[in-house]
C-alpha positions in Angstrom: 13.1 -10.7 -6.3 16.2 -9.5 -4.5 18.1 -6.9 -5.3 21.2 -4.7 -3.6 20.8 -1.1 -2.1 21.5 1.4 -4.4 21.2 5.1 -4.6 18.0 7.2 -4.9 18.2 9.5 -8.3 19.3 12.5 -6.1 22.6 10.9 -5.2 22.2 10.0 -1.8 22.5 6.2 -0.1 19.1 4.4 -0.7 17.1 4.2 2.7 19.6 6.2 4.9 17.8 9.2 7.1 19.3 12.0 5.7 19.7 14.0 8.5 18.0 15.1 12.2 17.1 18.5 10.5 14.3 17.0 9.0 12.9 15.1 11.1 10.1 17.8 11.3 9.8 17.6 7.4 6.9 18.0 5.6 6.8 14.0 5.4 6.5 13.5 8.4 4.0 16.1 9.0 1.8 14.6 6.2 1.9 11.0 8.0 -0.9 12.7 11.1 -3.1 14.3 8.4 -3.6 11.5 6.2 -4.7 9.5 8.8 -6.9 11.5 10.7 -8.3 11.7 6.9 -8.5 7.9 7.2 -10.1 8.1 10.2 -12.4 10.7 8.8 -13.7 8.4 6.4 -14.2 5.7 8.6 -16.0 7.4 11.8 -17.5 10.9 10.7 -18.6 11.1 7.0 -16.7 9.8 3.8 -17.8 12.7 1.5 -16.2 15.0 4.4 -13.3 12.3 4.2 -12.8 12.3 0.5 -13.0 16.2 0.5 -10.2 16.5 2.7 -7.8 13.4 1.1 -8.6 15.6 -2.3 -7.4 18.7 -0.6 -4.5 16.8 1.3 -3.5 15.4 -2.6 -3.5 18.7 -3.6 -1.1 20.2 -1.1 1.5 17.3 -1.7 1.5 18.1 -5.3 1.7 21.3 -5.3 4.9 21.1 -2.3 6.5 18.1 -4.7 6.5 20.7 -7.7 7.7 23.9 -5.6 10.4 21.8 -3.5 10.8 18.7 -5.4 10.5 17.2 -2.8 9.9 13.3 -3.7 8.9 12.1 -0.3 5.6 14.4 -1.1 5.0 13.2 -4.7 5.0 9.3 -2.7 2.8 10.4 -0.2 0.1 11.5 -2.4 -0.4 7.9 -3.7 -2.2 8.0 -0.4 -5.0 10.2 -1.1 -5.1 9.5 -4.7 -5.6 6.0 -3.6 -8.6 6.9 -1.3 -10.4 9.5 -3.6 -10.9 7.2 -6.5 -11.8 4.4 -4.0 -14.4 6.4 -2.9 -15.5 7.8 -6.0 -16.0 4.5 -7.9 -17.0 2.4 -5.4 -18.8 3.3 -2.6 -21.5 0.9 -2.4 -19.9 -1.7 -4.9 -17.6 -4.5 -3.6 -17.9 -6.2 -7.4 -14.4 -7.5 -8.8 -14.3 -4.9 -11.6 -15.1 -2.4 -8.7 -11.5 -2.6 -7.7 -10.1 -2.5 -11.2 -11.5 0.8 -11.6 -11.1 2.0 -8.5 -7.6 0.6 -9.3 -6.2 1.6 -12.1 -5.8 5.5 -12.1 -3.3 4.6 -8.7 -1.9 2.3 -10.4 -1.3 4.1 -13.4 0.9 6.4 -11.0 2.3 3.7 -9.2 4.0 2.9 -12.1 4.8 6.4 -12.9 6.7 6.7 -9.3 8.5 4.0 -10.0 10.6 5.0 -13.1 10.4 8.7 -11.9 11.5 8.2 -8.1 12.4 4.6 -7.2 14.6 3.5 -9.6 15.3 -0.2 -8.0 17.2 -2.3 -9.4 16.7 -6.2 -9.4 19.2 -8.9 -9.2 18.6 -11.9 -11.6 18.6 -15.2 -10.2 16.5 -18.2 -8.5 14.8 -16.4 -5.0 15.5 -17.6 -1.8 13.6 -20.0 0.2 12.3 -17.2 2.7 10.9 -15.4 -0.8 8.6 -18.5 -1.9 7.9 -19.3 2.2 6.6 -15.5 2.1 4.9 -15.4 -1.0 2.8 -18.9 -0.5 1.3 -17.8 3.3 -1.0 -15.5 1.4 -3.0 -18.6 1.0 -3.3 -19.7 4.7 -3.7 -16.0 5.5 -6.4 -15.4 3.0 -8.3 -18.6 4.6 -7.9 -17.1 7.8 -9.1 -13.8 7.1 -11.6 -14.9 5.4 -13.0 -17.5 8.5 -12.3 -14.9 11.2 -13.8 -11.8 9.4 -17.1 -11.0 8.0 -15.9 -9.6 4.5 -18.0 -9.0 1.5 -17.2 -11.2 -1.6 -16.2 -9.7 -4.7 -18.2 -11.1 -7.3 -19.3 -10.1 -10.5 -17.2 -11.9 -12.8 -16.1 -15.4 -13.2 -14.0 -16.8 -11.1 -11.4 -17.1 -13.4 -11.2 -13.0 -14.3 -12.3 -12.3 -10.5 -9.1 -14.0 -8.8 -6.8 -12.3 -11.0 -8.4 -8.5 -10.6 -8.3 -9.2 -6.6 -4.9 -10.2 -6.7 -3.2 -7.0 -8.4 -6.1 -4.3 -7.1 -6.7 -5.2 -4.1 -3.5 -7.1 -3.0 -0.2 -6.5 -5.1 -1.2 -2.6 -5.5 -1.3 -2.1 -1.9 2.0 -3.2 -1.4 3.6 -1.3 -4.7 2.4 1.5 -3.2 2.7 0.9 0.9 5.7 -1.2 0.7 7.0 0.7 -2.8 7.0 4.4 -2.6 5.8 5.3 0.6 8.3 3.4 2.3 11.2 3.5 0.2 11.3 7.5 0.8 10.2 7.4 4.3 12.8 5.3 5.2 15.1 7.0 3.1 14.1 10.3 5.5 13.9 8.5 8.9 15.8 5.2 8.2 13.9 2.3 10.2 11.2 5.1 11.4 10.1 5.3 8.2 8.5 1.4 8.2 6.5 1.9 11.2 5.4 5.5 9.8 4.4 3.4 5.8 2.9 0.9 8.0 1.0 3.6 10.0 -0.9 4.8 6.7 -1.5 1.1 5.8 -3.5 0.1 8.5 -5.2 3.7 8.6 -6.6 2.3 4.8 -8.6 -0.3 6.7 -10.0 1.6 9.1 -13.3 2.3 6.9 -13.8 -1.3 7.1 -14.9 -1.2 10.4 -13.3 -4.4 11.3 -11.2 -4.4 14.3 -9.6 -7.8 14.4 -8.8 -7.5 10.0 -7.3 -3.9 10.9 -5.1 -5.6 13.6 -4.1 -8.3 11.5 -3.4 -5.7 8.8 -1.0 -3.8 11.0 1.3 -7.1 12.0 1.2 -8.2 8.7 1.8 -4.7 7.3 4.5 -4.1 9.8 6.3 -7.7 9.5 6.3 -6.6 5.2 7.7 -4.0 6.1 10.4 -5.1 7.9 11.0 -7.8 5.4 11.3 -5.5 2.3 13.5 -3.0 3.7 15.5 -5.9 5.3 15.9 -8.4 1.5 14.9 -5.0 -1.0 12.8 -7.5 -2.2 9.3 -6.3 -2.8 7.9 -9.5 -4.6 7.8 -11.9 -1.6 4.8 -9.9 0.1 3.3 -8.5 -2.9 2.5 -11.6 -3.9 1.2 -13.1 -0.7 -0.5 -9.9 0.1 -2.5 -10.6 -3.7 -2.9 -14.0 -2.9 -4.4 -13.2 0.4 -6.8 -10.5 -0.8 -8.1 -13.3 -3.8 -8.2 -15.9 -1.0 -10.4 -14.2 1.2 -12.4 -12.3 -0.8 -13.2 -14.8 -4.3 -11.6 -18.0 -3.8 -12.5 -19.1 -0.4 -16.0 -17.6 0.0 -17.1 -19.9 -2.7 -16.4 -23.5 -0.4 -19.1 -21.9 2.5 
């Protein structure tokens, strides 16, 4: 899906920084604590990290209620995702666990899109590059499976596991990080917002302790971020990430 720039609901042009005076605003200050909380989950103690994420979630929501700053609302999706994933799937890698952990986040993302983003798509045939980007998830999923030792997402038949992982381990991440999170950060900070969104996205992979996967997702996330910013089209990168996740966690492991 491609689209033309639209105005935000508060009247500002989309994806335009709002001024240098906001460089040290609550949005930017919230990024580093979120990254630190992910590092705490990964390298110190998951329970302590979950507590910190819960406190950050509370602080961001309170800040949004008091200030009306939708940047805080979008960033609240990050700790929400981590808290639900740790609460429901601390020791599980089944496809069903991905769905249980992701469902509250999916509901929040859908609500935030309606309330905050206001993205309108332009109907028509997708551009050639959109098709290429979307299908790139297939070889990327095979590469990740071949290079990184990841646990297989089983627990249900392939015809169910693959779609579940496609949505909750792939598409949903793009809806969060290249959706509301990148949208509000680029509106506030311009192109730097793409980097900040990718920093949060990469930090979410720290608990895997897989250096190769973390580096790969950092690079792919940055590329996806700039693609979305340039084309205003989220669908291709969401499909690519979904195919990557379903391939790496469900399909390719069945082939040995």
